[in-house]
TITILUM-899472 format. One record per residue (C-alpha): x, y, z. Coordinates in Angstrom, 2 decimals, m for minus. Layout:
<nodes>
<node><u>X</u><v>Y</v><w>Z</w></node>
...
</nodes>
This chain:
<nodes>
<node><u>106.61</u><v>149.48</v><w>85.75</w></node>
<node><u>105.86</u><v>146.02</v><w>87.21</w></node>
<node><u>108.89</u><v>143.78</v><w>87.42</w></node>
<node><u>108.45</u><v>140.09</v><w>86.67</w></node>
<node><u>110.73</u><v>137.22</v><w>87.57</w></node>
<node><u>110.91</u><v>133.48</v><w>87.06</w></node>
<node><u>110.11</u><v>131.05</v><w>89.85</w></node>
<node><u>110.23</u><v>127.27</v><w>90.03</w></node>
<node><u>106.94</u><v>125.57</v><w>89.25</w></node>
<node><u>106.93</u><v>124.05</v><w>92.77</w></node>
<node><u>106.90</u><v>127.57</v><w>94.27</w></node>
<node><u>104.11</u><v>128.61</v><w>91.90</w></node>
<node><u>102.12</u><v>125.44</v><w>92.78</w></node>
<node><u>102.53</u><v>126.04</v><w>96.52</w></node>
<node><u>101.45</u><v>129.69</v><w>96.20</w></node>
<node><u>98.44</u><v>128.63</v><w>94.10</w></node>
<node><u>97.12</u><v>126.39</v><w>96.87</w></node>
<node><u>98.54</u><v>127.82</v><w>100.12</w></node>
<node><u>99.70</u><v>131.38</v><w>99.52</w></node>
<node><u>97.78</u><v>134.52</v><w>100.43</w></node>
<node><u>94.20</u><v>133.94</v><w>99.24</w></node>
<node><u>95.32</u><v>130.55</v><w>97.90</w></node>
<node><u>92.76</u><v>127.99</v><w>96.83</w></node>
<node><u>92.94</u><v>126.01</v><w>100.09</w></node>
<node><u>93.14</u><v>129.06</v><w>102.36</w></node>
<node><u>89.37</u><v>129.48</v><w>102.25</w></node>
<node><u>86.61</u><v>126.91</v><w>102.65</w></node>
<node><u>85.56</u><v>125.31</v><w>99.36</w></node>
<node><u>82.58</u><v>123.10</v><w>98.63</w></node>
<node><u>83.36</u><v>119.54</v><w>97.54</w></node>
<node><u>80.86</u><v>117.50</v><w>95.53</w></node>
<node><u>78.34</u><v>118.61</v><w>92.92</w></node>
<node><u>78.48</u><v>122.26</v><w>94.05</w></node>
<node><u>82.28</u><v>122.38</v><w>94.12</w></node>
<node><u>85.12</u><v>121.85</v><w>91.64</w></node>
<node><u>85.57</u><v>118.09</v><w>92.15</w></node>
<node><u>84.28</u><v>114.95</v><w>93.91</w></node>
<node><u>86.15</u><v>112.93</v><w>96.54</w></node>
<node><u>85.45</u><v>109.53</v><w>98.08</w></node>
<node><u>84.33</u><v>111.36</v><w>101.25</w></node>
<node><u>81.69</u><v>113.34</v><w>99.34</w></node>
<node><u>80.50</u><v>110.17</v><w>97.59</w></node>
<node><u>79.47</u><v>108.02</v><w>100.59</w></node>
<node><u>79.75</u><v>108.07</v><w>104.38</w></node>
<node><u>80.66</u><v>104.39</v><w>104.10</w></node>
<node><u>84.12</u><v>105.47</v><w>102.96</w></node>
<node><u>84.75</u><v>106.83</v><w>106.46</w></node>
<node><u>82.77</u><v>103.97</v><w>107.92</w></node>
<node><u>85.11</u><v>101.42</v><w>106.37</w></node>
<node><u>88.15</u><v>103.28</v><w>107.73</w></node>
<node><u>86.46</u><v>103.20</v><w>111.15</w></node>
<node><u>86.08</u><v>99.43</v><w>110.83</w></node>
<node><u>89.79</u><v>99.16</v><w>109.98</w></node>
<node><u>90.74</u><v>101.29</v><w>113.00</w></node>
<node><u>88.65</u><v>99.07</v><w>115.27</w></node>
<node><u>90.36</u><v>95.97</v><w>113.82</w></node>
<node><u>93.82</u><v>97.47</v><w>114.44</w></node>
<node><u>92.88</u><v>98.04</v><w>118.08</w></node>
<node><u>91.21</u><v>94.66</v><w>118.55</w></node>
<node><u>94.16</u><v>92.77</v><w>117.03</w></node>
<node><u>96.44</u><v>94.51</v><w>119.54</w></node>
<node><u>98.47</u><v>96.64</v><w>117.15</w></node>
<node><u>97.21</u><v>99.91</v><w>118.67</w></node>
<node><u>95.91</u><v>100.57</v><w>122.21</w></node>
<node><u>92.38</u><v>101.77</v><w>122.88</w></node>
<node><u>93.61</u><v>105.25</v><w>123.86</w></node>
<node><u>95.13</u><v>105.84</v><w>120.41</w></node>
<node><u>94.86</u><v>109.27</v><w>118.79</w></node>
<node><u>93.04</u><v>109.22</v><w>115.46</w></node>
<node><u>94.84</u><v>111.94</v><w>113.51</w></node>
<node><u>93.53</u><v>113.32</v><w>110.23</w></node>
<node><u>95.83</u><v>115.46</v><w>108.11</w></node>
<node><u>93.94</u><v>118.10</v><w>106.14</w></node>
<node><u>90.34</u><v>117.46</v><w>107.18</w></node>
<node><u>88.62</u><v>120.14</v><w>105.03</w></node>
<node><u>85.13</u><v>120.50</v><w>106.54</w></node>
<node><u>85.55</u><v>117.57</v><w>108.96</w></node>
<node><u>83.18</u><v>115.22</v><w>107.15</w></node>
<node><u>85.56</u><v>112.25</v><w>107.00</w></node>
<node><u>86.49</u><v>112.39</v><w>110.67</w></node>
<node><u>82.82</u><v>112.78</v><w>111.56</w></node>
<node><u>81.91</u><v>109.70</v><w>109.50</w></node>
<node><u>84.67</u><v>107.73</v><w>111.23</w></node>
<node><u>83.45</u><v>108.80</v><w>114.67</w></node>
<node><u>79.83</u><v>108.00</v><w>113.81</w></node>
<node><u>80.68</u><v>104.49</v><w>112.63</w></node>
<node><u>82.90</u><v>103.82</v><w>115.66</w></node>
<node><u>79.91</u><v>104.83</v><w>117.80</w></node>
<node><u>77.72</u><v>102.40</v><w>115.81</w></node>
<node><u>80.17</u><v>99.49</v><w>115.78</w></node>
<node><u>82.09</u><v>99.89</v><w>119.06</w></node>
<node><u>80.66</u><v>102.78</v><w>121.12</w></node>
<node><u>82.81</u><v>102.09</v><w>124.20</w></node>
<node><u>85.91</u><v>103.09</v><w>122.24</w></node>
<node><u>84.77</u><v>106.70</v><w>122.18</w></node>
<node><u>85.40</u><v>106.80</v><w>125.95</w></node>
<node><u>89.13</u><v>106.23</v><w>125.40</w></node>
<node><u>90.05</u><v>107.38</v><w>121.89</w></node>
<node><u>91.48</u><v>110.83</v><w>121.17</w></node>
<node><u>90.98</u><v>112.78</v><w>117.95</w></node>
<node><u>93.20</u><v>115.36</v><w>116.30</w></node>
<node><u>93.46</u><v>117.31</v><w>113.05</w></node>
<node><u>96.47</u><v>118.90</v><w>111.38</w></node>
<node><u>95.23</u><v>122.07</v><w>109.68</w></node>
<node><u>97.34</u><v>125.11</v><w>108.82</w></node>
<node><u>94.47</u><v>127.57</v><w>108.25</w></node>
<node><u>92.73</u><v>129.01</v><w>111.32</w></node>
<node><u>89.43</u><v>129.63</v><w>109.53</w></node>
<node><u>89.27</u><v>125.97</v><w>108.50</w></node>
<node><u>90.13</u><v>124.88</v><w>112.05</w></node>
<node><u>87.16</u><v>126.91</v><w>113.27</w></node>
<node><u>84.92</u><v>125.33</v><w>110.61</w></node>
<node><u>86.02</u><v>121.84</v><w>111.67</w></node>
<node><u>85.56</u><v>122.57</v><w>115.39</w></node>
<node><u>82.08</u><v>123.95</v><w>114.77</w></node>
<node><u>80.98</u><v>121.00</v><w>112.64</w></node>
<node><u>82.32</u><v>118.34</v><w>115.00</w></node>
<node><u>80.91</u><v>120.16</v><w>118.04</w></node>
<node><u>77.49</u><v>120.35</v><w>116.39</w></node>
<node><u>77.72</u><v>116.65</v><w>115.45</w></node>
<node><u>79.00</u><v>115.16</v><w>118.71</w></node>
<node><u>79.00</u><v>117.80</v><w>121.44</w></node>
<node><u>81.51</u><v>116.99</v><w>124.16</w></node>
<node><u>81.50</u><v>113.23</v><w>123.50</w></node>
<node><u>84.89</u><v>113.35</v><w>121.75</w></node>
<node><u>88.25</u><v>114.85</v><w>122.70</w></node>
<node><u>89.53</u><v>116.94</v><w>119.76</w></node>
<node><u>92.86</u><v>118.76</v><w>119.37</w></node>
<node><u>94.17</u><v>120.85</v><w>116.48</w></node>
<node><u>97.76</u><v>121.16</v><w>115.27</w></node>
<node><u>98.89</u><v>123.89</v><w>112.88</w></node>
<node><u>101.60</u><v>121.73</v><w>111.33</w></node>
<node><u>102.71</u><v>118.10</v><w>111.36</w></node>
<node><u>105.93</u><v>119.19</v><w>113.11</w></node>
<node><u>103.86</u><v>120.04</v><w>116.22</w></node>
<node><u>102.51</u><v>116.50</v><w>116.54</w></node>
<node><u>104.27</u><v>114.48</v><w>119.25</w></node>
<node><u>102.41</u><v>111.24</v><w>120.06</w></node>
<node><u>103.05</u><v>107.79</v><w>121.47</w></node>
<node><u>100.33</u><v>106.06</v><w>119.43</w></node>
<node><u>98.34</u><v>107.23</v><w>116.42</w></node>
<node><u>96.16</u><v>106.07</v><w>113.57</w></node>
<node><u>96.93</u><v>108.60</v><w>110.83</w></node>
<node><u>94.51</u><v>109.26</v><w>107.96</w></node>
<node><u>95.69</u><v>111.25</v><w>104.95</w></node>
<node><u>93.01</u><v>111.39</v><w>102.28</w></node>
<node><u>94.16</u><v>113.03</v><w>99.04</w></node>
<node><u>96.91</u><v>115.15</v><w>100.57</w></node>
<node><u>100.02</u><v>114.10</v><w>98.65</w></node>
<node><u>98.61</u><v>115.32</v><w>95.33</w></node>
<node><u>98.54</u><v>118.76</v><w>96.97</w></node>
<node><u>102.23</u><v>118.73</v><w>97.97</w></node>
<node><u>104.27</u><v>121.07</v><w>95.79</w></node>
<node><u>105.92</u><v>119.43</v><w>92.79</w></node>
<node><u>108.36</u><v>120.37</v><w>90.07</w></node>
<node><u>107.85</u><v>119.56</v><w>86.41</w></node>
<node><u>110.71</u><v>118.00</v><w>84.46</w></node>
<node><u>111.19</u><v>117.26</v><w>80.79</w></node>
<node><u>114.00</u><v>115.64</v><w>78.80</w></node>
<node><u>114.61</u><v>117.58</v><w>75.61</w></node>
<node><u>115.75</u><v>116.23</v><w>72.23</w></node>
<node><u>119.39</u><v>116.65</v><w>73.33</w></node>
<node><u>118.71</u><v>114.27</v><w>76.24</w></node>
<node><u>119.11</u><v>117.09</v><w>78.78</w></node>
<node><u>116.74</u><v>117.14</v><w>81.75</w></node>
<node><u>114.98</u><v>120.46</v><w>82.05</w></node>
<node><u>112.85</u><v>121.93</v><w>84.83</w></node>
<node><u>109.75</u><v>124.13</v><w>84.61</w></node>
<node><u>109.94</u><v>127.80</v><w>85.53</w></node>
<node><u>107.02</u><v>130.23</v><w>85.64</w></node>
<node><u>106.96</u><v>133.90</v><w>84.74</w></node>
<node><u>103.71</u><v>135.89</v><w>84.47</w></node>
<node><u>101.74</u><v>132.60</v><w>84.57</w></node>
<node><u>103.66</u><v>131.27</v><w>81.56</w></node>
<node><u>105.61</u><v>128.00</v><w>81.88</w></node>
<node><u>108.94</u><v>127.44</v><w>80.19</w></node>
<node><u>111.71</u><v>124.88</v><w>80.67</w></node>
<node><u>115.37</u><v>125.53</v><w>81.41</w></node>
<node><u>118.26</u><v>123.11</v><w>82.03</w></node>
<node><u>118.00</u><v>121.53</v><w>85.48</w></node>
<node><u>121.02</u><v>122.00</v><w>87.76</w></node>
<node><u>119.35</u><v>120.80</v><w>90.98</w></node>
<node><u>121.35</u><v>117.71</v><w>92.00</w></node>
<node><u>118.54</u><v>116.30</v><w>94.15</w></node>
<node><u>116.09</u><v>116.42</v><w>91.26</w></node>
<node><u>118.66</u><v>115.04</v><w>88.81</w></node>
<node><u>119.47</u><v>112.12</v><w>91.14</w></node>
<node><u>115.79</u><v>111.45</v><w>91.83</w></node>
<node><u>114.98</u><v>111.29</v><w>88.10</w></node>
<node><u>117.92</u><v>108.99</v><w>87.48</w></node>
<node><u>116.92</u><v>106.66</v><w>90.34</w></node>
<node><u>113.30</u><v>106.35</v><w>89.21</w></node>
<node><u>113.92</u><v>106.61</v><w>85.44</w></node>
<node><u>111.85</u><v>109.77</v><w>85.14</w></node>
<node><u>112.24</u><v>111.57</v><w>81.82</w></node>
<node><u>109.04</u><v>113.62</v><w>81.93</w></node>
<node><u>106.48</u><v>114.44</v><w>84.60</w></node>
<node><u>106.28</u><v>115.47</v><w>88.24</w></node>
<node><u>108.89</u><v>115.35</v><w>91.01</w></node>
<node><u>107.65</u><v>115.92</v><w>94.57</w></node>
<node><u>110.68</u><v>115.80</v><w>96.86</w></node>
<node><u>108.59</u><v>117.41</v><w>99.63</w></node>
<node><u>107.21</u><v>113.97</v><w>100.59</w></node>
<node><u>110.49</u><v>113.09</v><w>102.29</w></node>
<node><u>110.46</u><v>115.79</v><w>105.01</w></node>
<node><u>106.82</u><v>115.04</v><w>105.79</w></node>
<node><u>107.44</u><v>111.30</v><w>106.21</w></node>
<node><u>110.63</u><v>111.88</v><w>108.21</w></node>
<node><u>108.72</u><v>114.13</v><w>110.61</w></node>
<node><u>105.96</u><v>111.57</v><w>111.19</w></node>
<node><u>108.45</u><v>108.78</v><w>111.78</w></node>
<node><u>110.48</u><v>110.91</v><w>114.20</w></node>
<node><u>107.59</u><v>112.40</v><w>116.18</w></node>
<node><u>105.16</u><v>109.46</v><w>116.47</w></node>
<node><u>106.51</u><v>106.37</v><w>118.22</w></node>
<node><u>103.96</u><v>103.81</v><w>117.08</w></node>
<node><u>101.46</u><v>104.33</v><w>114.27</w></node>
<node><u>99.35</u><v>103.03</v><w>111.45</w></node>
<node><u>99.25</u><v>105.34</v><w>108.45</w></node>
<node><u>96.57</u><v>105.15</v><w>105.74</w></node>
<node><u>96.47</u><v>107.31</v><w>102.64</w></node>
<node><u>94.25</u><v>107.38</v><w>99.55</w></node>
<node><u>95.23</u><v>109.28</v><w>96.41</w></node>
<node><u>95.32</u><v>109.41</v><w>92.62</w></node>
<node><u>98.45</u><v>107.85</v><w>91.19</w></node>
<node><u>100.34</u><v>104.59</v><w>90.79</w></node>
<node><u>103.51</u><v>102.76</v><w>91.81</w></node>
<node><u>105.58</u><v>103.91</v><w>88.88</w></node>
<node><u>105.92</u><v>107.32</v><w>87.24</w></node>
<node><u>104.08</u><v>107.41</v><w>83.91</w></node>
<node><u>106.71</u><v>109.61</v><w>82.22</w></node>
<node><u>104.13</u><v>112.10</v><w>81.10</w></node>
<node><u>102.63</u><v>115.19</v><w>82.68</w></node>
<node><u>99.64</u><v>114.47</v><w>84.93</w></node>
<node><u>99.34</u><v>117.97</v><w>86.45</w></node>
<node><u>95.84</u><v>119.26</v><w>85.88</w></node>
<node><u>93.41</u><v>121.94</v><w>87.02</w></node>
<node><u>89.86</u><v>121.27</v><w>88.24</w></node>
<node><u>87.22</u><v>123.96</v><w>87.92</w></node>
<node><u>83.53</u><v>123.15</v><w>88.38</w></node>
<node><u>84.15</u><v>119.50</v><w>87.43</w></node>
<node><u>85.95</u><v>120.40</v><w>84.22</w></node>
<node><u>89.53</u><v>119.08</v><w>83.97</w></node>
<node><u>92.29</u><v>121.00</v><w>82.19</w></node>
<node><u>95.75</u><v>119.47</v><w>81.60</w></node>
<node><u>98.41</u><v>121.97</v><w>82.61</w></node>
<node><u>99.75</u><v>122.25</v><w>79.06</w></node>
<node><u>96.38</u><v>122.42</v><w>77.31</w></node>
<node><u>96.54</u><v>124.91</v><w>74.48</w></node>
<node><u>95.20</u><v>128.39</v><w>75.34</w></node>
<node><u>94.77</u><v>127.48</v><w>79.03</w></node>
<node><u>94.52</u><v>130.75</v><w>80.98</w></node>
<node><u>96.60</u><v>130.02</v><w>84.09</w></node>
<node><u>96.32</u><v>133.61</v><w>85.29</w></node>
<node><u>92.53</u><v>133.30</v><w>85.48</w></node>
<node><u>92.63</u><v>129.85</v><w>87.12</w></node>
<node><u>95.44</u><v>130.70</v><w>89.58</w></node>
<node><u>94.16</u><v>130.40</v><w>93.20</w></node>
<node><u>90.55</u><v>130.16</v><w>91.93</w></node>
<node><u>90.61</u><v>126.44</v><w>91.08</w></node>
<node><u>92.23</u><v>123.25</v><w>92.31</w></node>
<node><u>95.53</u><v>122.03</v><w>90.90</w></node>
<node><u>96.76</u><v>118.48</v><w>91.37</w></node>
<node><u>98.82</u><v>115.62</v><w>89.88</w></node>
<node><u>99.29</u><v>111.85</v><w>90.18</w></node>
<node><u>101.18</u><v>110.60</v><w>93.23</w></node>
<node><u>104.32</u><v>108.50</v><w>92.73</w></node>
<node><u>103.66</u><v>105.76</v><w>95.31</w></node>
<node><u>106.98</u><v>103.94</v><w>95.01</w></node>
<node><u>108.82</u><v>107.09</v><w>96.02</w></node>
<node><u>106.38</u><v>107.65</v><w>98.90</w></node>
<node><u>106.93</u><v>104.04</v><w>100.04</w></node>
<node><u>110.69</u><v>104.49</v><w>99.83</w></node>
<node><u>110.48</u><v>107.53</v><w>102.12</w></node>
<node><u>109.02</u><v>105.25</v><w>104.81</w></node>
<node><u>111.49</u><v>102.45</v><w>104.06</w></node>
<node><u>114.38</u><v>104.87</v><w>104.61</w></node>
<node><u>113.03</u><v>105.24</v><w>108.16</w></node>
<node><u>113.34</u><v>101.49</v><w>108.72</w></node>
<node><u>109.66</u><v>100.67</v><w>108.13</w></node>
<node><u>108.94</u><v>97.43</v><w>106.27</w></node>
<node><u>105.21</u><v>96.85</v><w>106.88</w></node>
<node><u>103.94</u><v>98.68</v><w>103.77</w></node>
<node><u>100.96</u><v>97.52</v><w>101.69</w></node>
<node><u>100.05</u><v>99.13</v><w>98.36</w></node>
<node><u>96.59</u><v>98.51</v><w>96.92</w></node>
<node><u>93.80</u><v>99.93</v><w>94.83</w></node>
<node><u>90.99</u><v>101.67</v><w>96.70</w></node>
<node><u>88.66</u><v>98.88</v><w>95.58</w></node>
<node><u>90.79</u><v>96.13</v><w>97.12</w></node>
<node><u>91.52</u><v>98.08</v><w>100.32</w></node>
<node><u>87.89</u><v>98.98</v><w>101.04</w></node>
<node><u>86.76</u><v>95.39</v><w>100.43</w></node>
<node><u>89.55</u><v>94.03</v><w>102.67</w></node>
<node><u>88.71</u><v>96.59</v><w>105.37</w></node>
<node><u>85.09</u><v>95.39</v><w>105.41</w></node>
<node><u>82.89</u><v>97.70</v><w>103.34</w></node>
<node><u>80.72</u><v>94.79</v><w>102.14</w></node>
<node><u>80.15</u><v>93.64</v><w>105.72</w></node>
<node><u>78.99</u><v>97.16</v><w>106.60</w></node>
<node><u>76.59</u><v>97.04</v><w>103.67</w></node>
<node><u>75.12</u><v>93.79</v><w>105.03</w></node>
<node><u>74.61</u><v>95.43</v><w>108.43</w></node>
<node><u>72.82</u><v>98.31</v><w>106.69</w></node>
<node><u>70.61</u><v>95.90</v><w>104.74</w></node>
<node><u>69.44</u><v>94.29</v><w>107.96</w></node>
<node><u>68.49</u><v>97.62</v><w>109.55</w></node>
<node><u>66.91</u><v>99.85</v><w>106.86</w></node>
<node><u>64.22</u><v>99.64</v><w>104.21</w></node>
<node><u>65.04</u><v>98.41</v><w>100.71</w></node>
<node><u>64.94</u><v>101.86</v><w>99.11</w></node>
<node><u>67.52</u><v>103.28</v><w>101.55</w></node>
<node><u>69.70</u><v>100.21</v><w>101.09</w></node>
<node><u>69.63</u><v>100.44</v><w>97.29</w></node>
<node><u>70.49</u><v>104.17</v><w>97.36</w></node>
<node><u>73.53</u><v>103.55</v><w>99.53</w></node>
<node><u>74.56</u><v>100.57</v><w>97.39</w></node>
<node><u>74.71</u><v>102.84</v><w>94.34</w></node>
<node><u>76.99</u><v>105.28</v><w>96.19</w></node>
<node><u>79.28</u><v>102.47</v><w>97.32</w></node>
<node><u>79.48</u><v>101.18</v><w>93.74</w></node>
<node><u>80.99</u><v>104.54</v><w>92.77</w></node>
<node><u>83.71</u><v>104.07</v><w>95.43</w></node>
<node><u>84.50</u><v>100.56</v><w>94.16</w></node>
<node><u>83.98</u><v>100.94</v><w>90.41</w></node>
<node><u>87.00</u><v>99.25</v><w>88.71</w></node>
<node><u>86.90</u><v>101.74</v><w>85.82</w></node>
<node><u>86.53</u><v>104.73</v><w>88.16</w></node>
<node><u>87.43</u><v>105.52</v><w>91.77</w></node>
<node><u>88.03</u><v>101.88</v><w>92.67</w></node>
<node><u>91.14</u><v>101.57</v><w>90.50</w></node>
<node><u>92.03</u><v>105.21</v><w>89.88</w></node>
<node><u>92.64</u><v>105.79</v><w>93.60</w></node>
<node><u>95.43</u><v>103.87</v><w>95.28</w></node>
<node><u>96.21</u><v>103.28</v><w>98.94</w></node>
<node><u>99.23</u><v>102.83</v><w>101.16</w></node>
<node><u>98.72</u><v>101.18</v><w>104.53</w></node>
<node><u>101.83</u><v>101.47</v><w>106.70</w></node>
<node><u>102.54</u><v>100.19</v><w>110.17</w></node>
<node><u>105.38</u><v>101.35</v><w>112.41</w></node>
</nodes>
């Protein structure tokens, strides 16, 4: 007889993505052949614009030219490769002094990243891998975190008709709610007026570790979400570009478990507050559209126009429009740019 037991949804979520044979433990295609699209898979100019921003941060004196560019969760390595390629195009001398690093917990993905970057750049760049953010000890860093916070474990909470906050538990891939007795979650929901939705307290330890271990940094993250909690469930499953809300009727979680991506909207005010609690005040929240334009994506497009034929230029313009579309990625993705 197989015994079953209830676990918190956050444990279930973490096991789904990072447990044995979890969804992120093996390499997955992103783009039309995968389960979802990202800004990285849409256009290399996404990474190119970040490269332009990194160059600006060095040229304006905020970071030195021997800074470590650190990507957290680099998947195949495409984004870091795009950044390196555009730095080479815009400011090639910087590659003589810059260092590059990736935080990646899975050895097989580390090997994939090393192989791809070696094939792309040979020994031109200096690359180091860390298994966990706690291993990173740096004086200066430019940190890139593209769509990582929506993959941090979260709990689901719900206020019932008796005005009692309840928390999601999972047993045999079935979700049910019980009264919440976790003081941290109760206090968090009270502070941010959350009556229904996701609570991801795991952001705090991550931010505290960065602020403790890296003396001087600029941190840039892109993710789904908004400043304020929407007081509804945003947790959803992606499988071959189909999207399934977590509480969709007849959703077969057992079949989807570890075989598809699971995600939710990031609560950016809470993420900002985690940095503020470490004494950091230079925090800018924006849409992806506004950030990419401010970082110089349109200037990069003008450089492209002057150096390629019209057909190539128009093709890339269409890809960039997807990144900036106000009714799509441009507004749906938000950014935090933080300087310590």
